[in-house]
C-alpha positions in Angstrom: 0.0 0.0 0.0 2.8 2.4 0.9 4.7 1.3 -2.2 1.7 2.2 -4.3 1.6 5.6 -2.6 5.3 6.2 -3.2 4.9 5.1 -6.9 2.0 7.5 -7.3 4.1 10.3 -5.8 6.9 9.6 -8.2 4.5 9.7 -11.1 3.1 13.0 -9.8 6.6 14.4 -9.6 7.4 13.3 -13.2 4.1 14.8 -14.5 4.9 18.1 -12.7 8.4 18.1 -14.1 7.1 17.6 -17.6 4.6 20.4 -17.2 7.3 22.7 -15.9 9.6 21.8 -18.8 6.8 22.6 -21.3 6.1 26.0 -19.7 9.8 26.8 -19.6 10.1 25.9 -23.3 7.2 28.2 -24.1 8.6 31.0 -22.0 12.0 30.6 -23.8 10.2 30.7 -27.2 8.3 33.8 -26.3 11.4 35.5 -25.0 13.3 34.6 -28.1 10.6 36.0 -30.4 10.3 39.1 -28.2 14.1 39.6 -28.4 14.0 39.1 -32.2 11.3 41.7 -32.3 13.6 44.1 -30.5 16.5 43.4 -32.9 14.3 43.9 -35.9 13.1 47.2 -34.4 16.6 48.4 -33.8 18.7 47.2 -36.7 16.6 46.2 -39.6 14.3 49.2 -39.4 17.1 51.6 -39.0 17.9 51.4 -42.7 14.3 51.3 -43.7 13.7 54.4 -41.6 16.5 56.2 -43.4 15.2 55.2 -46.8 11.6 56.0 -45.9 12.6 59.3 -44.4 14.5 60.4 -47.5 11.6 59.3 -49.8 8.9 61.0 -47.7 10.9 64.1 -46.9 10.5 65.5 -50.4 6.7 64.7 -50.5 5.6 65.4 -46.9 8.3 67.7 -45.7 10.9 67.6 -42.9 8.3 67.5 -40.1 5.8 64.8 -41.2 8.2 62.4 -42.8 9.8 61.2 -39.5 6.4 61.0 -37.9 5.1 58.6 -40.6 8.3 56.5 -40.4 8.0 56.2 -36.6 4.3 55.1 -36.8 5.2 52.4 -39.3 8.0 51.2 -37.0 5.7 51.1 -34.0 3.1 49.1 -36.0 5.7 46.5 -37.1 7.1 46.2 -33.6 3.5 45.7 -32.3 2.8 43.0 -34.9 6.0 41.0 -33.9 5.1 41.5 -30.2 1.6 40.0 -30.8 3.2 37.0 -32.5 5.4 36.5 -29.5 2.5 36.8 -27.1 0.3 34.5 -29.1 2.8 31.6 -29.1 0.9 28.4 -28.0 2.3 25.7 -25.7 3.3 22.3 -27.0 0.3 20.1 -27.6 1.9 17.4 -25.4 1.2 19.6 -22.3 -2.4 18.4 -22.4 -1.1 14.8 -22.1 1.1 15.9 -19.2 -1.9 17.5 -17.4 -3.9 14.3 -17.9 -1.1 12.1 -16.5 -0.8 14.6 -13.5 -4.5 14.4 -12.9 -4.4 10.6 -12.9 -1.4 10.6 -10.5 -3.3 13.0 -8.1 -6.3 10.7 -8.2 -4.2 7.6 -7.5 -2.5 9.4 -4.6 -5.8 10.3 -3.1 -7.1 6.8 -3.5 -4.0 5.3 -1.9 -4.2 7.9 0.9 -7.8 6.9 1.6 -6.8 3.2 1.7 -3.9 4.0 4.0 -6.2 6.1 6.3 -8.7 3.2 6.5 -5.9 0.8 7.4 -4.6 3.2 10.1 -8.1 3.7 11.5 -8.6 -0.1 11.6 -5.2 -0.5 13.4 -6.2 2.3 15.9 -9.5 0.5 16.5 -7.7 -2.8 17.2 -5.2 -1.0 19.5 -8.1 0.5 21.5 -9.7 -2.9 21.8 -6.4 -4.3 23.1 -6.0 -1.4 25.4 -9.5 -2.0 26.8 -8.8 -5.7 27.3 -5.5 -5.1 29.0 -7.1 -2.4 31.2 -9.9 -4.7 32.1 -7.5 -7.5 32.9 -5.4 -5.2 35.1 -8.4 -3.6 36.8 -10.4 -6.8 37.5 -8.4 -9.9 36.5 -10.9 -12.5 37.6 -13.9 -11.0 35.9 -12.0 -10.3 32.8 -10.7 -13.9 32.7 -14.2 -15.2 33.3 -15.5 -13.2 30.4 -12.7 -14.0 28.1 -12.0 -17.6 28.8 -14.4 -19.3 31.3 -17.8 -18.2 29.7 -16.8 -19.3 26.2 -15.4 -22.6 27.5 -18.5 -23.3 29.5 -20.8 -22.5 26.6 -18.7 -24.8 24.3 -18.9 -27.6 26.9 -22.7 -27.2 27.2 -23.1 -27.3 23.4 -21.0 -30.4 23.1 -23.0 -32.2 25.9 -26.3 -31.3 24.4 -25.2 -32.4 21.0 -24.4 -36.0 22.2 -27.4 -38.4 22.1 -27.5 -41.5 24.2 -26.7 -44.6 22.1 -29.1 -47.6 22.4 -27.3 -50.9 22.9 
C-alpha cells in the first residue's frame, strides 16, 4: 500500500516536471521571439527608416516624414510582439496534465486506503488497550468473560449435541 503511494508520488513528480519543462520551453520561445522583435526594431528598421525618411521628406516635408516612419516602425514592432505573445504551448502539455491528474487521483485513492488501514489499526489498538485495562483492573472478571464463559458454553453445546446410544 505504501509502495503504491510512493509510486504515485513519483508519477506525480514526473508529471509536474514535464509540465514545468513545457512551460519553460514556451517562455523561452516567447522570450526569443520578443528579443528578435527588438532586434528587428533596432537594426533592420534603421535602414528602412532612413530610406523611408528620404523618400517621404520630399513629399511630406521635414516634419511629417519622420512621424510617418515612426508610426510604421511602431506598427511593425507591435505585430511582432503580438506574434510572441500568441505563441501556444506544446500540444503534449495536455497529455502531461492528464497524467498529472491521474497521478493525483491515484495518490488520493492510496491515501484513503492508508487512512482506512490506520483507522482499523487504531481500533484494534483501542480494543487491546481496553482488554488489558480490564484484565489489570479486575483480572478474575476479565478472565471469566474472556475464557471461562466461552469454554463453559462450548462444553454445554457439546454435551447437548451428544445423544445417548441404544445398545
